[in-house]
Residue, then its C-alpha position, 0 to 999 in steps of 0.5 A: x418166859x417169853x410173853x413176860x419178856x415181851x410185856x417188859x419190852x412193850x412197856x420200856x417202849x411205851x415209855x420211850x417219850x423223847x425225840x432222841x429216843x426215836x431211833x431205839x423205839x423204831x429198833x424196838x418196835x421191830x423187834x416187837x413185830x418179830x416177837x409177834x409173828x407166827x414163826x417166832x410163835x410156832x418156835x417158841x412152841x417148838x422149844x416148849x415141846x421139845x423140852x417138855x415132852x421129848x426130854x422128859x425121861x419120866x415119859x415112856x417112849x410110847x407117851x412121846x409118841x402119842x404127845x407128838x402126834x398130837x402136836x403134829x395134828x395141832x400143826x397141821 
């Protein structure tokens, strides 16, 4: 889960206190900012939608169409 990974990364980041850790801490801060960006979150949403809706063989094309339209309305 991406949110759990972000929590672990933030926890690791807070434990970096030595002066020699500064470059690593700065690099991790950059990664955290990227993970928190709206674009990254949207990409995660798209991946989840694709896996949970479009690849679900138990759903009919009609169900997939309705769910796809719901998602499109949400993102517009």
